[in-house]
GUDOKE-685790 format. One record per residue (C-alpha): residue number from 1; residue in one letter; x, y, z. Coordinates in pm, 1 decimal, padded with zeros to 6 digits, always signed. Example, Ala and Ser with C-alpha at 12.3 -4.5 7.8 and 13.67 -1.06 7.14 Angstrom:
BEGIN
+-----+---+----------+----------+----------+
|   k | r |        X |        Y |        Z |
+-----+---+----------+----------+----------+
|   1 | a | +01230.0 | -00450.0 | +00780.0 |
|   2 | s | +01367.0 | -00106.0 | +00714.0 |
+-----+---+----------+----------+----------+
END
This chain:
BEGIN
+-----+---+----------+----------+----------+
|   k | r |        X |        Y |        Z |
+-----+---+----------+----------+----------+
|   1 | x | +10025.8 | +00204.9 | +01199.9 |
|   2 | x | +10264.4 | +00005.5 | +00990.9 |
|   3 | x | +10471.1 | +00325.6 | +00939.0 |
|   4 | x | +10472.4 | +00386.4 | +01317.8 |
|   5 | x | +10612.6 | +00028.8 | +01373.5 |
|   6 | x | +10873.3 | +00066.0 | +01126.2 |
|   7 | x | +11005.4 | +00382.5 | +01271.1 |
|   8 | x | +10987.8 | +00192.3 | +01611.3 |
|   9 | x | +11210.6 | -00060.6 | +01469.6 |
|  10 | x | +11448.1 | +00187.7 | +01334.1 |
|  11 | x | +11478.9 | +00406.4 | +01638.3 |
|  12 | x | +11377.9 | +00192.4 | +01916.0 |
|  13 | x | +11175.2 | +00441.4 | +02074.8 |
|  14 | x | +10782.6 | +00492.9 | +02143.8 |
|  15 | x | +10622.3 | +00142.6 | +02082.2 |
|  16 | x | +10275.7 | +00296.5 | +02151.2 |
|  17 | x | +10146.0 | +00550.9 | +01875.5 |
|  18 | x | +09994.3 | +00771.0 | +02150.7 |
|  19 | x | +10321.9 | +00806.9 | +02327.5 |
|  20 | x | +10494.2 | +00886.7 | +02005.6 |
|  21 | x | +10225.3 | +01159.9 | +01935.6 |
|  22 | x | +10273.2 | +01298.2 | +02273.8 |
|  23 | x | +10634.4 | +01255.5 | +02322.8 |
|  24 | x | +10577.4 | +01051.4 | +02642.2 |
|  25 | x | +10854.1 | +00842.7 | +02798.2 |
|  26 | x | +10884.3 | +00609.6 | +03087.8 |
|  27 | x | +11001.8 | +00789.9 | +03404.3 |
|  28 | x | +11269.6 | +00558.4 | +03476.7 |
|  29 | x | +11464.7 | +00542.8 | +03128.0 |
|  30 | x | +11694.3 | +00298.7 | +03007.3 |
|  31 | x | +12058.1 | +00371.2 | +02984.4 |
|  32 | x | +12143.0 | +00334.4 | +02599.0 |
|  33 | x | +12502.7 | +00274.3 | +02543.5 |
|  34 | x | +12559.1 | +00277.8 | +02174.0 |
|  35 | x | +12853.5 | +00023.4 | +02169.2 |
|  36 | x | +12637.1 | -00233.0 | +02378.8 |
|  37 | x | +12364.9 | -00170.2 | +02099.4 |
|  38 | x | +12608.0 | -00233.8 | +01826.2 |
|  39 | x | +12701.7 | -00559.4 | +01979.6 |
|  40 | x | +12346.9 | -00699.4 | +02041.0 |
|  41 | x | +12212.3 | -00567.8 | +01706.4 |
|  42 | x | +11885.8 | -00403.6 | +01630.8 |
|  43 | x | +11578.1 | -00449.5 | +01437.8 |
|  44 | x | +11647.0 | -00176.1 | +01140.7 |
|  45 | x | +11619.3 | -00465.1 | +00888.4 |
|  46 | x | +11260.2 | -00560.0 | +01009.2 |
|  47 | x | +11185.6 | -00193.7 | +01011.8 |
|  48 | x | +11310.3 | -00160.9 | +00652.0 |
|  49 | x | +11084.7 | -00487.5 | +00569.4 |
|  50 | x | +10781.2 | -00330.3 | +00712.9 |
|  51 | x | +10849.9 | -00008.9 | +00525.7 |
|  52 | x | +10880.2 | -00181.0 | +00177.1 |
|  53 | x | +10546.2 | -00386.1 | +00269.5 |
|  54 | x | +10397.8 | -00048.0 | +00344.5 |
|  55 | x | +10505.4 | +00112.9 | -00004.8 |
|  56 | x | +10404.1 | -00181.5 | -00185.7 |
|  57 | x | +10048.1 | -00200.7 | -00024.1 |
|  58 | x | +10023.9 | +00157.0 | -00089.6 |
|  59 | x | +10108.0 | +00117.8 | -00471.5 |
|  60 | x | +09857.7 | -00168.2 | -00513.7 |
|  61 | x | +09579.2 | +00056.1 | -00352.1 |
|  62 | x | +09673.3 | +00342.2 | -00555.6 |
|  63 | x | +09662.4 | +00140.5 | -00866.9 |
|  64 | x | +09323.7 | -00020.6 | -00779.9 |
|  65 | x | +09195.5 | +00336.8 | -00711.3 |
|  66 | x | +09321.1 | +00457.3 | -01058.6 |
|  67 | x | +09132.3 | +00134.4 | -01218.8 |
|  68 | x | +08814.5 | +00202.6 | -01029.8 |
|  69 | x | +08833.0 | +00570.2 | -01166.5 |
|  70 | x | +08878.1 | +00465.4 | -01520.7 |
|  71 | x | +08595.8 | +00230.0 | -01492.8 |
|  72 | x | +08353.5 | +00515.9 | -01374.3 |
|  73 | x | +08466.4 | +00737.7 | -01652.4 |
|  74 | x | +08389.6 | +00495.3 | -01905.9 |
|  75 | x | +08021.4 | +00474.4 | -01862.8 |
|  76 | x | +07924.5 | +00362.8 | -02208.4 |
|  77 | x | +07913.8 | -00011.5 | -02253.2 |
|  78 | x | +08021.7 | -00186.4 | -02567.3 |
|  79 | x | +07722.7 | -00368.5 | -02731.2 |
|  80 | x | +07948.1 | -00683.0 | -02773.0 |
|  81 | x | +08025.3 | -00702.4 | -02382.9 |
|  82 | x | +07650.5 | -00731.1 | -02304.9 |
|  83 | x | +07613.9 | -01083.9 | -02421.7 |
|  84 | x | +07912.6 | -01214.3 | -02235.6 |
|  85 | x | +07784.3 | -01035.8 | -01927.7 |
|  86 | x | +07454.3 | -01210.8 | -01973.7 |
|  87 | x | +07618.8 | -01559.2 | -02012.6 |
|  88 | x | +07824.4 | -01492.9 | -01705.0 |
|  89 | x | +07507.6 | -01416.5 | -01513.5 |
|  90 | x | +07332.4 | -01723.3 | -01625.5 |
|  91 | x | +07650.1 | -01915.4 | -01525.0 |
|  92 | x | +07637.9 | -01776.4 | -01198.3 |
|  93 | x | +07251.2 | -01857.7 | -01143.5 |
|  94 | x | +07317.7 | -02235.6 | -01262.0 |
|  95 | x | +07600.6 | -02251.7 | -01020.6 |
|  96 | x | +07404.4 | -02124.5 | -00735.4 |
|  97 | x | +07122.7 | -02364.1 | -00823.3 |
|  98 | x | +07354.7 | -02660.1 | -00800.7 |
|  99 | x | +07496.7 | -02549.8 | -00487.3 |
| 100 | x | +07164.1 | -02512.6 | -00323.8 |
| 101 | x | +07095.4 | -02875.9 | -00445.8 |
| 102 | x | +07428.4 | -02999.2 | -00317.0 |
| 103 | x | +07343.4 | -02813.6 | +00017.9 |
| 104 | x | +06989.6 | -02980.9 | +00035.4 |
| 105 | x | +07137.6 | -03318.4 | -00029.6 |
| 106 | x | +07415.4 | -03298.9 | +00239.3 |
| 107 | x | +07135.3 | -03188.1 | +00506.9 |
| 108 | x | +06949.6 | -03505.5 | +00416.1 |
| 109 | x | +07256.3 | -03741.4 | +00448.3 |
| 110 | x | +07256.8 | -03926.0 | +00788.1 |
| 111 | x | +07461.6 | -04172.7 | +00908.4 |
| 112 | x | +07324.7 | -04422.8 | +01172.8 |
| 113 | x | +07611.5 | -04659.6 | +01291.3 |
| 114 | x | +07345.7 | -04914.2 | +01404.0 |
| 115 | x | +07335.0 | -05040.7 | +01046.4 |
| 116 | x | +07697.6 | -05210.9 | +01006.0 |
| 117 | x | +07710.0 | -05138.9 | +00632.0 |
| 118 | x | +07742.7 | -04743.9 | +00701.9 |
| 119 | x | +08081.6 | -04663.0 | +00741.7 |
| 120 | x | +08235.7 | -05021.2 | +00765.8 |
| 121 | x | +08572.1 | -04892.1 | +00848.8 |
| 122 | x | +08474.5 | -04809.3 | +01217.5 |
| 123 | x | +08507.7 | -05104.3 | +01420.8 |
| 124 | x | +08214.3 | -05255.0 | +01599.3 |
| 125 | x | +08326.8 | -05168.9 | +01955.5 |
| 126 | x | +08355.5 | -04820.5 | +01867.9 |
| 127 | x | +08036.2 | -04759.8 | +01707.7 |
| 128 | x | +07852.0 | -04645.4 | +02025.5 |
| 129 | x | +07870.8 | -04281.8 | +02153.2 |
| 130 | x | +08014.8 | -04230.6 | +02480.5 |
| 131 | x | +07779.9 | -03945.1 | +02563.9 |
| 132 | x | +07444.3 | -04093.6 | +02479.4 |
| 133 | x | +07552.8 | -04459.6 | +02487.5 |
| 134 | x | +07365.0 | -04549.3 | +02160.1 |
| 135 | x | +07492.3 | -04633.1 | +01825.5 |
| 136 | x | +07623.0 | -04307.4 | +01684.7 |
| 137 | x | +07412.6 | -04086.9 | +01432.1 |
| 138 | x | +07653.9 | -03853.8 | +01213.7 |
| 139 | x | +07962.4 | -03967.1 | +01381.0 |
| 140 | x | +08234.1 | -03706.7 | +01454.3 |
| 141 | x | +08584.9 | -03706.3 | +01584.6 |
| 142 | x | +08729.8 | -03438.6 | +01824.7 |
| 143 | x | +09070.7 | -03338.8 | +01763.9 |
| 144 | x | +09214.9 | -03605.2 | +02034.5 |
| 145 | x | +09052.0 | -03875.6 | +01804.1 |
| 146 | x | +08743.2 | -03959.1 | +02038.2 |
| 147 | x | +08432.3 | -04023.7 | +01842.1 |
| 148 | x | +08086.8 | -03911.9 | +01926.8 |
| 149 | x | +07729.5 | -03836.0 | +01787.4 |
| 150 | x | +07762.7 | -03488.1 | +01609.6 |
| 151 | x | +07487.1 | -03340.9 | +01819.0 |
| 152 | x | +07606.2 | -03483.7 | +02133.4 |
| 153 | x | +07940.1 | -03335.7 | +02092.7 |
| 154 | x | +07845.7 | -03022.6 | +01982.1 |
| 155 | x | +07614.7 | -02971.3 | +02271.5 |
| 156 | x | +07887.1 | -03087.8 | +02512.8 |
| 157 | x | +08146.8 | -02850.8 | +02357.3 |
| 158 | x | +07930.0 | -02562.5 | +02347.7 |
| 159 | x | +07902.7 | -02592.3 | +02739.2 |
| 160 | x | +08263.1 | -02733.7 | +02824.3 |
| 161 | x | +08512.7 | -02671.0 | +02551.3 |
| 162 | x | +08703.9 | -02991.0 | +02612.8 |
| 163 | x | +08673.2 | -03359.4 | +02505.8 |
| 164 | x | +08453.0 | -03533.7 | +02761.2 |
| 165 | x | +08685.5 | -03827.4 | +02785.4 |
| 166 | x | +09044.5 | -03704.3 | +02800.4 |
| 167 | x | +08962.8 | -03340.4 | +02865.2 |
| 168 | x | +09195.3 | -03216.7 | +02589.0 |
| 169 | x | +09075.8 | -02861.7 | +02474.3 |
| 170 | x | +08847.1 | -02904.0 | +02176.1 |
| 171 | x | +08644.4 | -02645.4 | +01997.9 |
| 172 | x | +08348.4 | -02674.5 | +01765.6 |
| 173 | x | +08559.5 | -02592.3 | +01452.0 |
| 174 | x | +08789.8 | -02860.0 | +01533.7 |
| 175 | x | +08532.8 | -03117.9 | +01506.9 |
| 176 | x | +08556.8 | -03354.0 | +01206.5 |
| 177 | x | +08247.3 | -03518.2 | +01064.4 |
| 178 | x | +08287.7 | -03859.5 | +00953.0 |
| 179 | x | +08164.0 | -03969.5 | +00623.6 |
+-----+---+----------+----------+----------+
END
């Protein structure tokens, strides 16, 4: 597809690959005066950049393919490399264990803004959720800056992808949990 787009930028014909394959043109063709085209310029420089990118990506893929062939042909392992592989597997296992512990810890952390000691930087007047009207639990901010309980705003956004106060578009991935 990159080659097709590069050729399109060089020639200015057949933007669609299917039209290039079948040689289809629009019924009402455009008059192409070469003098006018020279004045306005063309996109051949962009085509050259895309072509260079294609060549570079092809070379990288060819190199990785050659490396994978070399690895498959050398099936005998050095006895010295086995202990280092065992060490890396053990390191990976310890990393996975610490990650799951961190995940369990983060699931247990709950912020209840009825306690003034939790997140003291949030002013007293802003500690209530505007959806459930109770003190916020696990507060989160929409991309417009309005704050709500995490559960309240996620439920709202799944139904209506906008802030319930200002109606600014807000998606679930734009929510910011406050910690």
